[in-house]
C-alpha positions as CSV (number, residue, x, y, z in Angstrom):
1,Q,-98.0,14.3,-123.1
2,V,-99.6,14.1,-126.5
3,Q,-100.1,10.5,-127.7
4,L,-101.1,9.2,-131.1
5,V,-102.1,5.5,-131.1
6,E,-102.5,3.6,-134.4
7,S,-104.5,0.4,-134.7
8,G,-106.2,-1.7,-137.4
9,G,-103.1,-3.1,-139.1
10,G,-102.8,-6.7,-140.0
11,S,-102.4,-9.2,-142.8
12,V,-104.6,-9.3,-145.8
13,Q,-104.6,-10.8,-149.3
14,A,-104.1,-8.7,-152.3
15,G,-107.3,-7.0,-153.3
16,G,-108.5,-6.8,-149.7
17,S,-109.2,-3.9,-147.4
18,L,-108.1,-2.6,-144.0
19,R,-109.1,0.4,-142.0
20,L,-106.5,2.1,-139.8
21,S,-107.3,4.3,-136.9
22,C,-105.3,7.0,-135.2
23,A,-106.6,8.0,-131.8
24,A,-105.2,11.0,-130.0
25,S,-105.0,11.8,-126.3
26,R,-104.3,15.3,-125.0
27,Y,-104.6,16.5,-128.6
28,K,-107.7,17.9,-130.2
29,Y,-108.3,17.1,-133.9
30,T,-110.8,19.9,-133.9
31,N,-107.9,22.3,-133.9
32,K,-106.6,23.5,-137.3
33,N,-104.0,20.9,-137.8
34,C,-102.8,18.4,-140.4
35,I,-103.1,14.7,-139.5
36,A,-101.2,12.5,-141.9
37,W,-100.5,8.9,-142.5
38,F,-97.0,7.9,-143.5
39,R,-95.6,4.5,-144.3
40,Q,-92.2,2.9,-144.4
41,A,-91.3,-0.5,-146.0
42,P,-88.1,-2.3,-145.2
43,G,-85.2,-0.8,-147.1
44,K,-87.3,2.1,-148.4
45,E,-87.7,5.7,-147.3
46,R,-90.7,6.9,-145.4
47,E,-93.5,8.0,-147.7
48,G,-96.5,10.3,-146.9
49,V,-99.6,8.6,-148.2
50,A,-102.6,10.7,-147.0
51,A,-103.4,13.8,-144.9
52,I,-106.4,15.7,-143.7
53,Y,-106.7,19.3,-142.6
54,T,-108.9,19.1,-139.5
55,G,-109.9,22.7,-139.8
56,G,-111.9,22.2,-142.9
57,G,-111.7,18.6,-144.0
58,S,-109.5,19.0,-147.0
59,T,-107.7,15.8,-148.0
60,Y,-104.5,15.1,-149.7
61,Y,-103.1,11.9,-151.2
62,A,-100.0,10.5,-152.7
63,D,-100.4,9.4,-156.3
64,S,-99.6,5.9,-155.4
65,V,-102.8,5.6,-153.3
66,K,-105.3,8.0,-155.0
67,G,-108.6,6.3,-155.7
68,R,-107.8,3.4,-153.3
69,F,-107.2,5.1,-149.9
70,T,-109.6,7.5,-148.1
71,I,-108.7,9.5,-145.0
72,S,-111.4,10.8,-142.7
73,Q,-111.9,12.2,-139.3
74,D,-114.4,11.7,-136.4
75,N,-114.1,14.7,-134.1
76,A,-116.4,13.2,-131.5
77,K,-114.0,10.3,-131.2
78,N,-110.9,12.4,-131.7
79,T,-109.8,9.8,-134.3
80,V,-108.6,9.9,-137.9
81,Y,-109.1,6.9,-140.1
82,L,-107.4,5.6,-143.2
83,Q,-109.6,3.3,-145.3
84,M,-107.4,1.2,-147.6
85,N,-109.0,-0.7,-150.5
86,S,-107.6,-2.7,-153.4
87,L,-104.5,-3.4,-151.4
88,N,-101.4,-4.8,-153.2
89,S,-98.0,-6.0,-152.1
90,E,-96.5,-2.5,-152.6
91,D,-98.7,-1.3,-149.7
92,T,-96.9,-3.6,-147.2
93,A,-95.3,-1.3,-144.7
94,M,-95.4,0.0,-141.2
95,Y,-98.0,2.8,-141.1
96,Y,-97.6,5.8,-138.8
97,C,-99.9,8.7,-138.1
98,A,-98.5,12.1,-137.3
99,A,-99.8,15.6,-136.4
100,A,-98.6,19.0,-137.6
101,P,-99.8,22.4,-136.5
102,R,-100.5,24.1,-139.8
103,P,-103.3,26.8,-139.5
104,G,-104.9,27.3,-142.9
105,G,-103.3,24.3,-144.5
106,P,-102.4,22.9,-146.9
107,C,-101.1,19.6,-145.6
108,M,-97.8,18.5,-147.0
109,L,-96.8,14.9,-147.6
110,L,-93.4,15.4,-149.2
111,P,-90.3,14.4,-147.3
112,A,-89.0,18.0,-147.1
113,Y,-92.0,18.8,-144.9
114,E,-91.9,15.9,-142.5
115,Y,-90.2,18.1,-139.9
116,E,-93.5,19.9,-139.5
117,Y,-95.1,16.8,-138.0
118,N,-94.1,17.0,-134.4
119,Y,-96.2,14.2,-133.0
120,W,-95.9,10.6,-134.2
121,G,-97.5,7.3,-133.2
122,Q,-95.7,4.1,-132.8
123,G,-97.0,2.5,-136.0
124,T,-99.1,-0.4,-137.1
125,Q,-98.0,-3.1,-139.5
126,V,-99.8,-3.8,-142.7
127,T,-98.8,-6.9,-144.7
128,V,-100.4,-7.7,-148.1
129,S,-99.8,-11.1,-149.5
130,S,-100.3,-11.9,-153.2
């Protein structure tokens, strides 16, 4: 059974940073897949924030996080990271990582493509206080 496990969430003040990790078991990030981070705040729809194509390292970001968040992969550790800087209260949400088989990319973050992500983690909470 494939498992994606997120970690690294927590509480931080506005302007601070956090790094989230998504570790996979029985799933190789070295395959040509998309690994993405989604988030969902209370009362809001789920939003794709960043994705990486593990076949070549191409990255994709939502406009709301461009320039502040960086997604990266460590194949040796079978882990994808989301470095989040300059956090603000709008970033408060439950963050999930998800995997989609998508040979050749690109990785899609729009809601219409969420169905492609067939493995999901349980989520890690990020709370930003002002």
